[in-house]
TORSE-673654 format. One record per atom (N, C-alpha, C): atom name; residue in one letter; x, y, z; residue number from 1. Coordinates in steps of 0.05 Angstrom, whole numbers, plus 5000, padded with zeros to 4 digits. Layout:
! TORSE-673654
- a|r|px|py|pz|k
- CA|a|X|Y|Z|NUM
...
//
This chain:
! TORSE-673654
- a|r|px|py|pz|k
- N|m|2783|3347|1741|1
- CA|m|2812|3352|1743|1
- C|m|2818|3379|1730|1
- N|d|2833|3396|1745|2
- CA|d|2839|3422|1733|2
- C|d|2862|3419|1713|2
- N|i|2866|3440|1696|3
- CA|i|2885|3439|1675|3
- C|i|2913|3435|1685|3
- N|s|2921|3450|1706|4
- CA|s|2948|3448|1716|4
- C|s|2955|3420|1726|4
- N|r|2936|3407|1739|5
- CA|r|2941|3380|1749|5
- C|r|2943|3360|1726|5
- N|r|2925|3363|1707|6
- CA|r|2925|3345|1684|6
- C|r|2951|3348|1669|6
- N|t|2961|3372|1665|7
- CA|t|2986|3377|1651|7
- C|t|3009|3364|1666|7
- N|a|3010|3366|1692|8
- CA|a|3031|3355|1708|8
- C|a|3032|3325|1706|8
- N|i|3008|3312|1707|9
- CA|i|3007|3283|1704|9
- C|i|3015|3274|1677|9
- N|t|3007|3288|1656|10
- CA|t|3015|3281|1629|10
- C|t|3045|3283|1626|10
- N|s|3057|3304|1636|11
- CA|s|3086|3307|1634|11
- C|s|3101|3285|1649|11
- N|m|3091|3277|1672|12
- CA|m|3103|3256|1688|12
- C|m|3102|3230|1673|12
- N|a|3079|3224|1661|13
- CA|a|3076|3199|1646|13
- C|a|3095|3198|1622|13
- N|a|3098|3221|1609|14
- CA|a|3117|3222|1586|14
- C|a|3145|3216|1594|14
- N|g|3153|3227|1618|15
- CA|g|3180|3222|1627|15
- C|g|3184|3193|1634|15
- N|v|3164|3180|1646|16
- CA|v|3166|3151|1653|16
- C|v|3169|3134|1628|16
- N|a|3155|3142|1607|17
- CA|a|3156|3127|1582|17
- C|a|3181|3132|1566|17
- N|g|3199|3148|1576|18
- CA|g|3224|3153|1561|18
- C|g|3220|3172|1537|18
- N|t|3200|3190|1540|19
- CA|t|3196|3209|1518|19
- C|t|3200|3237|1529|19
- N|v|3203|3256|1510|20
- CA|v|3206|3284|1518|20
- C|v|3187|3301|1502|20
- N|m|3181|3324|1513|21
- CA|m|3165|3344|1499|21
- C|m|3183|3362|1484|21
- N|l|3180|3362|1458|22
- CA|l|3196|3379|1441|22
- C|l|3181|3405|1435|22
- N|n|3192|3427|1444|23
- CA|n|3180|3453|1439|23
- C|n|3197|3468|1418|23
- N|s|3185|3476|1397|24
- CA|s|3199|3489|1375|24
- C|s|3180|3506|1360|24
- N|a|3190|3516|1337|25
- CA|a|3173|3533|1320|25
- C|a|3150|3516|1308|25
- N|y|3153|3489|1308|26
- CA|y|3132|3472|1297|26
- C|y|3109|3470|1316|26
- N|g|3113|3474|1342|27
- CA|g|3093|3468|1362|27
- C|g|3104|3448|1381|27
- N|a|3088|3436|1398|28
- CA|a|3097|3417|1418|28
- C|a|3086|3389|1412|28
- N|e|3103|3369|1412|29
- CA|e|3094|3342|1408|29
- C|e|3110|3324|1427|29
- N|t|3098|3302|1436|30
- CA|t|3111|3283|1453|30
- C|t|3122|3261|1436|30
- N|v|3149|3259|1434|31
- CA|v|3162|3238|1418|31
- C|v|3186|3229|1433|31
- N|k|3196|3206|1425|32
- CA|k|3220|3195|1437|32
- C|k|3244|3212|1430|32
- N|k|3261|3219|1449|33
- CA|k|3284|3235|1444|33
- C|k|3305|3219|1430|33
- N|l|3318|3230|1409|34
- CA|l|3339|3216|1394|34
- C|l|3365|3231|1399|34
- N|n|3386|3216|1406|35
- CA|n|3412|3228|1411|35
- C|n|3430|3221|1388|35
- N|n|3443|3241|1377|36
- CA|n|3459|3238|1353|36
- C|n|3481|3217|1358|36
- N|e|3494|3217|1381|37
- CA|e|3516|3199|1386|37
- C|e|3508|3169|1386|37
- N|d|3482|3164|1390|38
- CA|d|3472|3136|1389|38
- C|d|3474|3124|1362|38
- N|f|3477|3140|1341|39
- CA|f|3477|3130|1314|39
- C|f|3506|3127|1302|39
- N|y|3526|3128|1320|40
- CA|y|3554|3126|1311|40
- C|y|3568|3105|1328|40
- N|k|3585|3090|1315|41
- CA|k|3600|3069|1328|41
- C|k|3624|3081|1343|41
- N|a|3638|3065|1359|42
- CA|a|3660|3075|1375|42
- C|a|3682|3088|1358|42
- N|d|3685|3079|1333|43
- CA|d|3705|3090|1315|43
- C|d|3695|3115|1300|43
- N|g|3670|3123|1306|44
- CA|g|3659|3147|1293|44
- C|g|3644|3142|1267|44
- N|t|3643|3117|1258|45
- CA|t|3629|3111|1233|45
- C|t|3599|3110|1238|45
- N|f|3584|3116|1217|46
- CA|f|3555|3116|1218|46
- C|f|3544|3088|1221|46
- N|d|3526|3084|1241|47
- CA|d|3515|3058|1246|47
- C|d|3488|3055|1230|47
- N|v|3490|3044|1207|48
- CA|v|3467|3042|1189|48
- C|v|3444|3025|1202|48
- N|d|3452|3004|1215|49
- CA|d|3431|2986|1227|49
- C|d|3415|3001|1248|49
- N|k|3428|3016|1265|50
- CA|k|3414|3031|1286|50
- C|k|3397|3053|1273|50
- N|a|3407|3065|1252|51
- CA|a|3391|3085|1238|51
- C|a|3365|3073|1226|51
- N|k|3368|3050|1213|52
- CA|k|3345|3037|1201|52
- C|k|3325|3030|1223|52
- N|q|3335|3021|1246|53
- CA|q|3316|3013|1267|53
- C|q|3300|3037|1277|53
- N|a|3313|3061|1277|54
- CA|a|3298|3085|1285|54
- C|a|3275|3091|1266|54
- N|y|3280|3086|1240|55
- CA|y|3259|3090|1220|55
- C|y|3237|3068|1223|55
- N|y|3245|3043|1229|56
- CA|y|3225|3022|1233|56
- C|y|3208|3029|1257|56
- N|d|3220|3040|1278|57
- CA|d|3205|3048|1302|57
- C|d|3185|3070|1294|57
- N|m|3194|3089|1278|58
- CA|m|3176|3110|1269|58
- C|m|3153|3099|1252|58
- N|m|3159|3080|1234|59
- CA|m|3138|3067|1218|59
- C|m|3117|3054|1236|59
- N|e|3126|3040|1256|60
- CA|e|3108|3027|1274|60
- C|e|3090|3047|1289|60
- N|r|3102|3069|1297|61
- CA|r|3087|3091|1310|61
- C|r|3065|3102|1292|61
- N|f|3071|3103|1266|62
- CA|f|3052|3113|1246|62
- C|f|3033|3091|1236|62
- N|n|3036|3067|1245|63
- CA|n|3021|3044|1235|63
- C|n|3025|3041|1205|63
- N|y|3050|3045|1196|64
- CA|y|3057|3043|1168|64
- C|y|3068|3015|1163|64
- N|p|3058|3000|1144|65
- CA|p|3066|2972|1140|65
- C|p|3095|2970|1132|65
- N|i|3110|2953|1146|66
- CA|i|3138|2948|1140|66
- C|i|3139|2923|1122|66
- N|v|3136|2927|1096|67
- CA|v|3135|2905|1077|67
- C|v|3163|2894|1073|67
- N|d|3165|2870|1060|68
- CA|d|3190|2856|1057|68
- C|d|3212|2873|1044|68
- N|r|3205|2888|1024|69
- CA|r|3225|2904|1010|69
- C|r|3239|2924|1029|69
- N|l|3224|2933|1049|70
- CA|l|3236|2952|1068|70
- C|l|3255|2938|1088|70
- N|k|3255|2912|1089|71
- CA|k|3272|2897|1107|71
- C|k|3298|2889|1093|71
- N|g|3301|2895|1067|72
- CA|g|3324|2887|1052|72
- C|g|3343|2911|1045|72
- N|e|3361|2905|1027|73
- CA|e|3381|2925|1020|73
- C|e|3371|2948|1003|73
- N|e|3347|2945|0992|74
- CA|e|3336|2968|0976|74
- C|e|3329|2992|0994|74
- N|f|3324|2986|1020|75
- CA|f|3318|3007|1039|75
- C|f|3345|3017|1050|75
- N|w|3350|3043|1047|76
- CA|w|3376|3054|1055|76
- C|w|3372|3077|1074|76
- N|a|3393|3082|1090|77
- CA|a|3394|3105|1109|77
- C|a|3421|3117|1107|77
- N|v|3422|3144|1107|78
- CA|v|3447|3159|1104|78
- C|v|3448|3183|1123|78
- N|d|3473|3190|1130|79
- CA|d|3477|3215|1145|79
- C|d|3492|3236|1128|79
- N|f|3495|3230|1102|80
- CA|f|3507|3249|1083|80
- C|f|3535|3256|1091|80
- N|g|3548|3239|1106|81
- CA|g|3577|3242|1113|81
- C|g|3582|3265|1131|81
- N|m|3561|3276|1144|82
- CA|m|3565|3300|1161|82
- C|m|3568|3294|1191|82
- N|g|3561|3269|1199|83
- CA|g|3563|3262|1227|83
- C|g|3542|3275|1244|83
- N|k|3521|3285|1231|84
- CA|k|3499|3299|1246|84
- C|k|3472|3287|1238|84
- N|f|3471|3260|1242|85
- CA|f|3448|3246|1231|85
- C|f|3421|3256|1240|85
- N|t|3419|3264|1266|86
- CA|t|3393|3273|1275|86
- C|t|3385|3301|1264|86
- N|e|3405|3315|1252|87
- CA|e|3399|3340|1239|87
- C|e|3397|3337|1209|87
- N|v|3416|3323|1197|88
- CA|v|3418|3320|1168|88
- C|v|3420|3290|1162|88
- N|g|3398|3279|1151|89
- CA|g|3398|3251|1145|89
- C|g|3371|3243|1134|89
- N|m|3369|3218|1125|90
- CA|m|3343|3208|1115|90
- C|m|3346|3178|1110|90
- N|a|3323|3166|1105|91
- CA|a|3322|3139|1094|91
- C|a|3304|3140|1070|91
- N|g|3306|3120|1053|92
- CA|g|3289|3120|1029|92
- C|g|3289|3093|1015|92
- N|i|3271|3090|0997|93
- CA|i|3270|3067|0980|93
- C|i|3260|3077|0952|93
- N|f|3273|3068|0931|94
- CA|f|3264|3074|0904|94
- C|f|3245|3051|0896|94
- N|w|3219|3056|0897|95
- CA|w|3200|3035|0890|95
- C|w|3204|3029|0860|95
- N|l|3210|3049|0844|96
- CA|l|3216|3045|0816|96
- C|l|3231|3069|0806|96
- N|n|3247|3064|0785|97
- CA|n|3263|3086|0772|97
- C|n|3267|3078|0743|97
- N|n|3249|3088|0726|98
- CA|n|3247|3079|0699|98
- C|n|3259|3100|0680|98
- N|k|3283|3094|0670|99
- CA|k|3297|3112|0653|99
- C|k|3284|3115|0626|99
- N|e|3276|3092|0615|100
- CA|e|3265|3092|0587|100
- C|e|3240|3109|0585|100
- N|d|3222|3106|0605|101
- CA|d|3197|3121|0604|101
- C|d|3197|3146|0622|101
- N|n|3219|3151|0635|102
- CA|n|3223|3176|0650|102
- C|n|3204|3180|0673|102
- N|y|3202|3160|0691|103
- CA|y|3187|3164|0715|103
- C|y|3200|3149|0739|103
- N|f|3192|3159|0763|104
- CA|f|3206|3151|0787|104
- C|f|3187|3152|0811|104
- N|g|3188|3132|0828|105
- CA|g|3172|3131|0852|105
- C|g|3189|3126|0876|105
- N|h|3188|3143|0896|106
- CA|h|3207|3143|0918|106
- C|h|3191|3148|0944|106
- N|e|3198|3134|0965|107
- CA|e|3188|3141|0992|107
- C|e|3211|3153|1008|107
- N|i|3205|3175|1021|108
- CA|i|3225|3190|1038|108
- C|i|3217|3186|1067|108
- N|y|3236|3180|1084|109
- CA|y|3231|3176|1112|109
- C|y|3249|3195|1128|109
- N|l|3237|3212|1144|110
- CA|l|3252|3231|1160|110
- C|l|3245|3229|1189|110
- N|l|3265|3228|1207|111
- CA|l|3260|3228|1235|111
- C|l|3252|3256|1245|111
- N|p|3242|3259|1269|112
- CA|p|3234|3286|1278|112
- C|p|3255|3307|1276|112
- N|g|3248|3329|1262|113
- CA|g|3267|3352|1259|113
- C|g|3290|3346|1240|113
- N|q|3289|3324|1225|114
- CA|q|3311|3317|1207|114
- C|q|3307|3330|1180|114
- N|m|3329|3338|1167|115
- CA|m|3328|3351|1141|115
- C|m|3342|3334|1119|115
- N|i|3332|3336|1095|116
- CA|i|3347|3328|1071|116
- C|i|3363|3353|1063|116
- N|p|3389|3350|1060|117
- CA|p|3406|3374|1054|117
- C|p|3398|3387|1028|117
- N|e|3402|3413|1027|118
- CA|e|3395|3428|1003|118
- C|e|3410|3417|0979|118
- N|h|3396|3414|0957|119
- CA|h|3408|3402|0933|119
- C|h|3392|3410|0908|119
- N|r|3403|3404|0885|120
- CA|r|3389|3407|0860|120
- C|r|3397|3385|0841|120
- N|h|3382|3382|0820|121
- CA|h|3387|3361|0800|121
- C|h|3393|3374|0773|121
- N|v|3417|3371|0763|122
- CA|v|3425|3383|0738|122
- C|v|3421|3364|0715|122
- N|t|3423|3375|0691|123
- CA|t|3421|3358|0667|123
- C|t|3447|3342|0664|123
- N|t|3444|3316|0656|124
- CA|t|3467|3299|0651|124
- C|t|3463|3286|0624|124
- N|p|3483|3272|0614|125
- CA|p|3480|3258|0588|125
- C|p|3458|3237|0588|125
- N|d|3451|3227|0613|126
- CA|d|3431|3206|0615|126
- C|d|3403|3216|0623|126
- N|a|3401|3241|0631|127
- CA|a|3375|3250|0641|127
- C|a|3373|3280|0640|127
- N|g|3348|3290|0636|128
- CA|g|3342|3318|0638|128
- C|g|3341|3325|0667|128
- N|p|3338|3351|0674|129
- CA|p|3336|3359|0702|129
- C|p|3311|3347|0715|129
- N|k|3315|3333|0737|130
- CA|k|3293|3319|0750|130
- C|k|3272|3339|0761|130
- N|m|3247|3333|0756|131
- CA|m|3225|3348|0768|131
- C|m|3211|3331|0788|131
- N|e|3202|3344|0810|132
- CA|e|3192|3328|0833|132
- C|e|3166|3340|0844|132
- N|g|3150|3323|0857|133
- CA|g|3128|3332|0874|133
- C|g|3128|3314|0898|133
- N|w|3118|3324|0921|134
- CA|w|3119|3310|0946|134
- C|w|3092|3310|0960|134
- N|q|3085|3287|0972|135
- CA|q|3060|3284|0986|135
- C|q|3064|3270|1013|135
- N|p|3062|3284|1035|136
- CA|p|3065|3271|1061|136
- C|p|3043|3250|1065|136
- N|r|3051|3227|1075|137
- CA|r|3032|3206|1082|137
- C|r|3027|3205|1112|137
- N|h|3048|3210|1127|138
- CA|h|3047|3211|1157|138
- C|h|3064|3233|1166|138
- N|g|3056|3247|1188|139
- CA|g|3071|3270|1197|139
- C|g|3068|3293|1177|139
- N|w|3085|3313|1180|140
- CA|w|3085|3335|1160|140
- C|w|3113|3346|1157|140
- N|v|3117|3361|1136|141
- CA|v|3143|3372|1129|141
- C|v|3141|3401|1121|141
- N|y|3163|3415|1123|142
- CA|y|3167|3440|1108|142
- C|y|3183|3433|1083|142
- N|i|3175|3445|1061|143
- CA|i|3192|3443|1036|143
- C|i|3201|3472|1030|143
- N|y|3225|3473|1018|144
- CA|y|3238|3499|1012|144
- C|y|3246|3500|0983|144
- N|g|3240|3523|0971|145
- CA|g|3248|3527|0943|145
- C|g|3260|3555|0939|145
- N|e|3267|3561|0915|146
- CA|e|3279|3587|0908|146
- C|e|3258|3609|0906|146
- N|g|3267|3634|0910|147
- CA|g|3249|3657|0907|147
- C|g|3253|3676|0931|147
- N|e|3234|3694|0934|148
- CA|e|3236|3714|0956|148
- C|e|3232|3700|0982|148
- N|a|3251|3703|1001|149
- CA|a|3250|3688|1026|149
- C|a|3225|3693|1042|149
- N|t|3214|3672|1053|150
- CA|t|3191|3674|1071|150
- C|t|3200|3688|1097|150
- N|p|3185|3708|1106|151
- CA|p|3193|3722|1131|151
- C|p|3196|3702|1154|151
- N|g|3218|3704|1169|152
- CA|g|3223|3687|1192|152
- C|g|3234|3660|1185|152
- N|v|3240|3655|1160|153
- CA|v|3250|3628|1152|153
- C|v|3276|3621|1166|153
- N|e|3292|3641|1172|154
- CA|e|3318|3635|1184|154
- C|e|3316|3618|1210|154
- N|a|3294|3622|1224|155
- CA|a|3290|3607|1249|155
- C|a|3288|3577|1245|155
- N|h|3281|3568|1221|156
- CA|h|3277|3540|1215|156
- C|h|3301|3527|1201|156
- N|i|3320|3543|1193|157
- CA|i|3343|3532|1178|157
- C|i|3363|3519|1198|157
- N|p|3368|3493|1196|158
- CA|p|3387|3480|1214|158
- C|p|3415|3492|1212|158
- N|p|3431|3489|1234|159
- CA|p|3457|3501|1235|159
- C|p|3475|3495|1211|159
- N|s|3474|3471|1201|160
- CA|s|3491|3463|1179|160
- C|s|3486|3478|1154|160
- N|h|3463|3491|1152|161
- CA|h|3456|3505|1127|161
- C|h|3450|3535|1130|161
- N|k|3455|3545|1154|162
- CA|k|3450|3573|1159|162
- C|k|3463|3592|1139|162
- N|e|3488|3585|1132|163
- CA|e|3503|3603|1114|163
- C|e|3500|3597|1085|163
- N|c|3493|3572|1078|164
- CA|c|3494|3564|1050|164
- C|c|3467|3561|1037|164
- N|a|3445|3560|1052|165
- CA|a|3419|3554|1041|165
- C|a|3410|3576|1021|165
- N|v|3405|3567|0997|166
- CA|v|3395|3585|0976|166
- C|v|3364|3586|0976|166
- N|a|3352|3562|0979|167
- CA|a|3323|3559|0978|167
- C|a|3311|3568|1005|167
- N|r|3297|3590|1005|168
- CA|r|3286|3601|1030|168
- C|r|3256|3608|1028|168
- N|v|3243|3598|1007|169
- CA|v|3214|3601|1005|169
- C|v|3203|3576|1019|169
- N|e|3188|3580|1040|170
- CA|e|3179|3558|1057|170
- C|e|3149|3552|1053|170
- N|k|3143|3526|1052|171
- CA|k|3115|3518|1051|171
- C|k|3111|3493|1068|171
- N|k|3091|3494|1085|172
- CA|k|3084|3471|1102|172
- C|k|3066|3453|1087|172
- N|l|3073|3427|1087|173
- CA|l|3056|3406|1074|173
- C|l|3045|3387|1095|173
- N|m|3019|3385|1095|174
- CA|m|3005|3366|1113|174
- C|m|2998|3341|1098|174
- N|p|2991|3319|1112|175
- CA|p|2984|3294|1098|175
- C|p|2962|3299|1077|175
- N|g|2967|3288|1053|176
- CA|g|2948|3291|1031|176
- C|g|2953|3315|1014|176
- N|e|2968|3335|1024|177
- CA|e|2974|3358|1007|177
- C|e|2999|3352|0990|177
- N|v|3001|3366|0968|178
- CA|v|3023|3361|0949|178
- C|v|3037|3387|0943|178
- N|g|3064|3386|0944|179
- CA|g|3080|3409|0937|179
- C|g|3098|3401|0914|179
- N|m|3106|3421|0898|180
- CA|m|3121|3414|0874|180
- C|m|3146|3432|0871|180
- N|l|3167|3422|0859|181
- CA|l|3190|3437|0853|181
- C|l|3182|3459|0833|181
- N|a|3190|3484|0838|182
- CA|a|3181|3506|0822|182
- C|a|3193|3508|0794|182
- N|g|3217|3496|0791|183
- CA|g|3230|3498|0765|183
- C|g|3254|3479|0763|183
- N|a|3261|3473|0738|184
- CA|a|3284|3455|0733|184
- C|a|3310|3466|0745|184
- N|e|3325|3448|0757|185
- CA|e|3352|3453|0768|185
- C|e|3351|3473|0791|185
- N|q|3328|3478|0803|186
- CA|q|3327|3496|0826|186
- C|q|3335|3482|0852|186
- N|w|3348|3498|0870|187
- CA|w|3355|3488|0896|187
- C|w|3330|3482|0913|187
- N|h|3331|3461|0929|188
- CA|h|3308|3454|0946|188
- C|h|3318|3436|0969|188
- N|w|3302|3436|0990|189
- CA|w|3307|3418|1013|189
- C|w|3281|3413|1028|189
- N|m|3283|3396|1048|190
- CA|m|3259|3388|1063|190
- C|m|3266|3384|1092|190
- N|l|3247|3391|1110|191
- CA|l|3251|3389|1139|191
- C|l|3226|3377|1151|191
- N|a|3231|3356|1167|192
- CA|a|3208|3342|1180|192
- C|a|3199|3358|1205|192
- N|g|3173|3355|1210|193
- CA|g|3162|3365|1235|193
- C|g|3169|3348|1259|193
- N|p|3158|3354|1282|194
- CA|p|3166|3341|1307|194
- C|p|3159|3312|1310|194
- N|e|3141|3302|1293|195
- CA|e|3134|3273|1294|195
- C|e|3151|3256|1275|195
- N|g|3168|3270|1258|196
- CA|g|3180|3256|1235|196
- C|g|3159|3255|1213|196
- N|a|3167|3243|1190|197
- CA|a|3149|3243|1167|197
- C|a|3156|3221|1148|197
- N|i|3135|3212|1134|198
- CA|i|3138|3193|1112|198
- C|i|3125|3207|1088|198
- N|v|3141|3211|1067|199
- CA|v|3133|3227|1044|199
- C|v|3136|3212|1018|199
- N|t|3115|3212|1002|200
- CA|t|3117|3200|0975|200
- C|t|3127|3221|0956|200
- N|e|3147|3213|0940|201
- CA|e|3157|3231|0919|201
- C|e|3149|3221|0891|201
- N|y|3138|3238|0875|202
- CA|y|3131|3232|0847|202
- C|y|3151|3248|0830|202
- N|a|3164|3236|0811|203
- CA|a|3185|3251|0797|203
- C|a|3191|3238|0770|203
- N|t|3207|3253|0755|204
- CA|t|3219|3242|0731|204
- C|t|3243|3225|0739|204
- N|y|3256|3213|0719|205
- CA|y|3278|3194|0724|205
- C|y|3300|3206|0742|205
- N|h|3309|3191|0761|206
- CA|h|3330|3200|0780|206
- C|h|3357|3189|0771|206
- N|d|3375|3208|0765|207
- CA|d|3403|3201|0758|207
- C|d|3420|3211|0781|207
- N|g|3432|3193|0796|208
- CA|g|3449|3201|0819|208
- C|g|3471|3219|0812|208
- N|a|3481|3217|0787|209
- CA|a|3503|3234|0779|209
- C|a|3495|3264|0776|209
- N|a|3469|3269|0776|210
- CA|a|3459|3296|0773|210
- C|a|3457|3312|0799|210
- N|l|3461|3299|0821|211
- CA|l|3458|3312|0847|211
- C|l|3481|3332|0852|211
- N|r|3473|3356|0862|212
- CA|r|3492|3376|0871|212
- C|r|3482|3387|0898|212
- N|f|3500|3391|0917|213
- CA|f|3493|3400|0943|213
- C|f|3505|3427|0949|213
- N|s|3490|3444|0962|214
- CA|s|3500|3471|0968|214
- C|s|3520|3471|0991|214
- N|n|3519|3452|1009|215
- CA|n|3538|3450|1030|215
- C|n|3561|3431|1020|215
- N|p|3585|3442|1018|216
- CA|p|3607|3426|1007|216
- C|p|3616|3402|1024|216
- N|d|3606|3401|1049|217
- CA|d|3613|3378|1066|217
- C|d|3595|3354|1062|217
- N|v|3574|3358|1047|218
- CA|v|3555|3335|1043|218
- C|v|3567|3315|1024|218
- N|k|3565|3289|1031|219
- CA|k|3574|3267|1014|219
- C|k|3552|3247|1011|219
- N|f|3548|3238|0986|220
- CA|f|3526|3219|0982|220
- C|f|3534|3200|0960|220
//
């Protein structure tokens, strides 16, 4: 079979299966297309149940075990109040968050091309500035930190953050690789590749009151 014929058959099969070929700066991957409007109810409110199901579907695609804790209220999904879930959103679970001994274990779930909005963790009366490291388990991500901007980084910044993003040093993290926050209280964000991603975060104690976002429209 020649290449052109094989390509045509592959594309046809993808269409029949309800998938699309996403071509972007990341490369091309065949994944199910997600429509932002599908994650909002008729009154415009965020549909958490549908969002969670999208993450469960991704977990199944990655053969990632959906343990009982992930089926309960500890597993959360958010759109950060922006109404742009497929661009800005995430799911997560805090496996542990130990204030006394200052350690934290978190799993981050991102759909294809989805970002965690730019943020930083400041010092509070209950916690020092949170320090973090990230290790992709499935899929891959870009992480962004402060410093001299990576050439061409603007092409990867989603529309919601084009004007406000401070962190423009880009690093691609593949499964098994680890990236770290460069310094206390620095701005940072994360962007999933075309397959979506499941990322383990290792960190010091997480105090929700310490979160600050560069985009003033973000709510959490």
